[in-house]
C-alpha positions in Angstrom: 57.7 -45.5 -20.8 57.5 -42.2 -18.9 56.6 -40.5 -22.2 53.7 -42.9 -22.9 52.4 -42.5 -19.3 52.4 -38.8 -19.7 50.5 -39.0 -23.0 47.9 -41.2 -21.3 47.5 -38.8 -18.4 47.2 -35.8 -20.7 44.5 -37.5 -22.8 42.6 -38.4 -19.7 42.7 -34.9 -18.4 41.6 -33.4 -21.7 38.6 -35.8 -21.9 37.6 -34.8 -18.3 37.9 -31.1 -19.0 35.7 -31.3 -22.2 33.1 -33.3 -20.3 32.9 -30.7 -17.6 32.6 -27.8 -20.1 30.0 -29.5 -22.3 27.9 -30.9 -19.6 26.3 -27.4 -18.8 25.6 -28.3 -15.2 24.9 -25.3 -12.8 28.0 -24.0 -11.2 30.4 -25.9 -13.5 33.2 -24.3 -15.5 32.0 -23.4 -19.0 28.4 -22.6 -18.2 27.2 -19.1 -18.7 23.5 -18.7 -17.6 21.3 -16.9 -20.1 20.6 -14.1 -17.6 24.3 -13.6 -17.0 24.9 -13.4 -20.7 22.3 -10.7 -21.0 24.1 -8.7 -18.4 27.3 -8.6 -20.4 29.0 -5.2 -20.5 28.7 -5.3 -24.3 25.0 -4.8 -24.0 24.2 -1.1 -23.3 21.7 -0.5 -20.5 18.2 0.6 -21.4 17.4 4.2 -20.8 15.5 5.1 -17.7 11.7 5.6 -18.0 9.3 7.5 -15.8 7.5 5.0 -13.5 4.0 5.5 -12.2 4.5 4.2 -8.7 5.6 1.0 -7.2 6.2 -2.7 -7.5 2.7 -3.2 -6.3 1.6 -3.0 -9.9 3.9 -5.5 -11.4 2.2 -8.9 -10.8 1.9 -10.9 -14.1 -1.4 -11.0 -15.9 -3.7 -13.9 -14.8 -4.0 -17.0 -16.9 -7.7 -17.1 -16.3 -9.7 -15.6 -19.2 -12.6 -13.3 -18.6 -14.4 -14.4 -21.7 -14.2 -16.8 -24.6 -13.4 -15.6 -28.1 -16.5 -16.5 -30.2 -16.3 -14.3 -33.3 -18.2 -11.5 -31.5 -16.5 -8.1 -31.2 -13.9 -8.1 -28.4 -15.0 -6.5 -25.2 -12.9 -4.2 -23.0 -13.6 -3.0 -19.5 -11.5 0.0 -18.3 -11.1 0.9 -14.6 -9.6 4.2 -13.4 -8.2 3.8 -9.8 -7.1 6.3 -7.2 -10.0 8.7 -7.7 -11.3 10.8 -4.8 -8.8 13.7 -4.9 -10.0 15.8 -7.9 -13.5 16.3 -9.2 -12.0 17.3 -12.6 -10.9 13.7 -13.2 -14.5 12.8 -13.7 -14.9 15.3 -16.5 -11.9 13.9 -18.3 -13.3 10.4 -17.9 -16.7 11.4 -19.2 -15.1 13.0 -22.3 -13.9 9.6 -23.4 -17.6 8.7 -24.0 -17.2 5.0 -23.1 -18.2 3.1 -19.9 -15.4 3.4 -17.4 -15.5 2.0 -13.8 -14.5 4.7 -11.3 -12.6 3.2 -8.3 -12.7 5.7 -5.5 -10.4 5.8 -2.5 -12.1 6.2 0.9 -11.1 8.9 3.4 -9.7 11.3 0.8 -10.7 15.0 0.9 -13.2 14.6 -2.0 -14.1 10.9 -1.7 -17.7 11.4 -0.9 -18.1 14.2 -3.4 -16.5 12.1 -6.2 -18.6 9.0 -5.3 -21.8 11.2 -5.3 -21.0 12.6 -8.7 -20.3 9.2 -10.2 -23.6 7.9 -8.9 -25.5 11.0 -10.2 -24.0 10.4 -13.7 -25.0 6.8 -13.7 -21.4 5.5 -13.7 -20.0 2.3 -12.4 -18.7 3.0 -8.9 -16.2 0.8 -7.1 -14.6 1.1 -3.6 -10.8 1.2 -4.1 -10.1 -0.4 -0.8 -6.6 0.3 0.7 -4.8 -2.8 1.8 -1.4 -3.5 3.3 1.5 -3.8 0.8 4.3 -6.3 1.1 6.7 -3.7 -0.4 8.9 -1.8 2.2 8.0 1.8 2.5 4.6 1.6 0.7 1.8 3.5 2.4 -1.7 2.4 1.2 -3.2 5.6 2.8 -5.9 6.2 5.4 -8.2 3.4 6.4 -5.8 0.7 5.1 -6.6 -2.9 6.1 -3.6 -4.7 7.6 -2.7 -8.4 8.2 -2.3 -7.7 11.9 -6.0 -6.8 12.3 -8.3 -9.5 13.7 -11.4 -10.5 11.7 -13.7 -8.1 13.4 -11.4 -5.1 12.7 -11.1 -6.1 9.1 -14.9 -6.3 8.7 -15.4 -3.0 10.4 -12.7 -1.3 8.3 -14.3 -2.6 5.1 -17.8 -1.3 6.3 -16.4 2.1 7.2 -14.7 2.4 3.8 -18.0 1.4 2.0 -19.8 4.1 3.9 -17.3 6.6 2.5 -17.9 5.5 -1.0 -21.7 5.0 -0.7 -23.4 3.3 -3.6 -20.4 1.3 -4.7 -21.4 -1.9 -6.5 -18.0 -3.5 -6.3 -14.6 -3.5 -4.6 -11.1 -3.6 -5.9 -7.9 -3.5 -3.9 -5.6 -0.5 -3.6 -2.0 -2.0 -3.2 -2.6 -5.0 -1.0 0.2 -7.3 -2.0 0.4 -8.5 1.6 -3.3 -8.6 2.5 -4.5 -10.2 -0.7 -2.1 -13.1 -0.1 -3.5 -13.7 3.4 -6.5 -16.1 3.1 -7.8 -15.4 6.6 -7.9 -11.7 6.0 -9.5 -12.0 2.6 -12.2 -14.3 4.0 -13.1 -11.5 6.5 -13.1 -8.7 3.9 -14.9 -10.6 1.2 -17.4 -11.8 3.7 -18.6 -8.2 3.8 -18.8 -8.2 0.0 -20.9 -11.4 0.0 -23.3 -10.0 2.6 -23.8 -6.8 0.6 -24.0 -8.6 -2.8 -21.0 -6.7 -4.2 -18.6 -8.0 -6.8 -14.8 -8.1 -6.4 -12.1 -7.2 -8.9 -8.7 -8.5 -8.0 -6.2 -5.9 -9.1 -3.5 -8.6 -8.9 -0.7 -6.6 -7.2 1.0 -9.8 -6.3 1.3 -13.2 -8.0 0.6 -14.7 -4.6 -2.9 -13.3 -4.4 -5.7 -15.6 -3.1 -8.4 -12.9 -3.3 -10.0 -14.2 -6.5 -10.2 -17.8 -5.3 -11.6 -16.7 -1.9 -14.2 -14.6 -3.5 -15.4 -17.4 -5.7 -15.5 -19.8 -2.7 -17.7 -17.3 -0.8 -20.0 -16.8 -3.8 -18.8 -13.3 -4.5 -18.9 -12.5 -8.3 -15.2 -11.9 -9.1 -12.9 -11.1 -12.0 -9.2 -10.2 -12.4 -7.5 -7.5 -14.3 -5.3 -8.4 -17.2 -3.4 -5.2 -17.9 -2.0 -2.2 -15.9 -1.9 0.6 -18.4 0.5 3.0 -16.7 3.2 1.3 -14.6 5.4 3.3 -17.0 4.2 6.8 -17.6 6.0 7.2 -21.0 3.2 7.7 -23.6 4.6 5.1 -25.9 4.6 2.6 -23.0 1.0 3.3 -22.1 0.0 3.0 -25.8 1.8 -0.4 -26.0 -0.1 -1.6 -22.9 -3.4 -0.5 -24.4 -2.7 -2.3 -27.6 -1.7 -5.4 -25.7 -5.1 -5.1 -23.9 -6.8 -5.1 -27.3 -4.9 -8.2 -28.4 -5.9 -10.0 -25.2 -9.5 -9.0 -25.7 -9.4 -10.3 -29.3 -7.8 -13.6 -28.1 -10.0 -14.2 -25.0 -13.2 -12.4 -26.0 -12.8 -9.8 -23.2 -10.1 -8.2 -21.1 -9.9 -5.7 -18.2 -7.4 -2.9 -17.8 -6.6 -0.7 -14.8 -5.3 2.8 -15.3 -4.8 5.9 -13.0 -5.7 9.6 -13.3 -2.4 10.7 -14.8 -2.4 13.2 -17.6 -0.3 10.9 -19.8 -2.8 8.1 -19.3 -5.8 10.3 -20.1 -4.0 11.7 -23.2 -3.3 8.2 -24.6 -6.8 7.0 -23.9 -8.2 10.1 -25.7 -6.3 8.9 -28.8 -6.7 5.2 -28.6 -10.3 4.7 -27.4 -11.9 6.3 -30.5 -9.6 4.4 -32.8 -10.4 1.1 -31.0 -14.2 1.8 -31.3 -13.8 2.4 -35.0 -12.2 -1.1 -35.3 -15.2 -2.6 -33.6 -14.0 -3.0 -30.0 -16.9 -2.8 -27.5 -16.2 -0.9 -24.2 -18.3 -2.4 -21.4 -18.6 -2.1 -17.7 -17.0 -4.7 -15.3 -20.5 -5.6 -14.2 -21.4 -6.4 -17.8 -18.5 -8.8 -18.1 -19.6 -10.5 -14.9 -23.1 -10.9 -16.3 -21.8 -12.5 -19.5 -19.6 -14.8 -17.5 -22.4 -16.0 -15.3 -24.9 -16.7 -18.0 
């Protein structure tokens, strides 16, 4: 009798244990989450890569397309951010022989000179407006707009920055993962863009950005970037991002990429842009994409 009771208890315990292991419920014995499996010591760590700057540039690409694939050649708009420190960067950009938007930081030593030269050459000039980052230790630079400012201060700061980059036809954010997620702040900033009939390019430095939506609500022509070319400064990584840009442009009809005046970025563009043109890719201004979208 005792033996039979022991067998019954053993069978019951075995059935209970199997049901716990096979159920796969979080926190139960037998479950190994996929992420934990990928961290297994048997998997060697990836080698370290040089990184351009900060987590400000790692928001995912937007789902919103900038164009519709229609059988026409794919269109690509390139933007080079962080200009205003070296005049020579403009010579390198001109050598690429395609339209490239020049996003100039205000209050840098050469901001006014760089902006003046872009205007003189007939290039597309953007104000690269510094905004508060949500990342600890990130400094957006002089003239940065911050969430603690009241509406009047935000408007005044935007106007002062525009005076530094005179002739800008659009604005895009420098950093700004905190400010672009703040609806009140973006209403104040983009109210200036609306009054001046400027467009806005959301750099998407955070997945929580509301800047694009606020711009559209205020009647400001707006687009979003799809690719950051040089989060990783390894040439093969920049090349991979450029080719991803071309794939997105072919899929959506058009796509926008942001890069920075790094030697590695310019070197890859010098190789890849002519090859893309030979394959029929059209390089256009951001304003041209806005015009196509609004027709």
